[in-house]
N, C-alpha and C positions, 0 to 999 in steps of 0.2 A: 136715767134712768130712774123708773118706780120703782119707790124703795131702796134707791142710794142718794144719801145726801150728796148734794152737790162738793165736789171735790174730795170726796171721802174714795177711801183704796176699792174697784170691783175686783181687783188680781192681782199675778206679777208669774213672771216667769221666769227662770232661774237657767242662762246657758254657760258651761264651762267649756274651753277650747282643747281638743286635743287633734291626734296626729292620725292617719290611717299607714300602716308601715307596708300594705298590702295594694295598695295607689298611689301611694307617696303622696297625698295630699289631707292639709287639712280641712278638718270636722269637726263642728261643732254638739258635745250634747246639752239638752234640752232635756233638766235631771229635773226641776220642777213647773207646774203648769197647775197654779189655785186658781180660781173664782171661788167669790165669798157666794156663801144659800143664795143670797135674795140679787145675784145681779146674773143667772145662770139662767141657760137657753136666754141672754139677751143681747149675743154678741163680744161676745168679752172672749170669752176661750176662743173664739175663731183671731181675732181682732190682736190678742196676743200672738197667735202662733202665728197671724200674716206676717205680723210686726217680727219675730225671730224669725223667720225667712229672711225680711227684707234684709235685717243685722248678719246675718251667717253669711249673705252671697256679698253684701256691698263690703264683711269682711275675706274675703274670697276662697269660703271654706266651699268645696265642695259638694256636704252632708251635710246634713242635721236626720241625727236619732233622737228616738226616745223609745221609753220601755214605759205601759200601764198594764194594771193590774188585769190579768182574764174575764173577770167579770163588770168592768169599770164599760162598759158594752155605751153607754152616752158620749164619753169621749174619742174611743176606736169611731164611731158613727160619723164623727166629726174629725177626723185625724184621715177617714179613707174618702170624706165629703172632698176635703184639700190638697187628695193626689197621694198623701203617704201611703207608703205598701209596706204591708208586712210582711214579716222577716219568714219565711217557709223554711230557711234553709240550718237556721241555729239555733243552737237554745242556749240559755241564759243559764247561769249558774252563779251561786256565789260560796262565799264561806264565811262564818263568823268567825271572830277573833277575840281570844279572852280578854 
């Protein structure tokens, strides 16, 4: 890849196993997906997402979920291109703890 030294880290993803009590099936949460700026738009994100999908399916998960910023349009475009569906039914809430 242009601009990325051979053997250098181009990106990473982090998956957490979980379980859906409503479907009674395992799932994975794709918590982190990061691509170094020099490697963006070179297929690294796509490769990481495809590998995460293969890993989760191979581990018997029924679902792979992620969240992204509302303003992160490039990521949303890639997710939807790869078949991810935006959740239109639920809001995400969080509570900061002291």
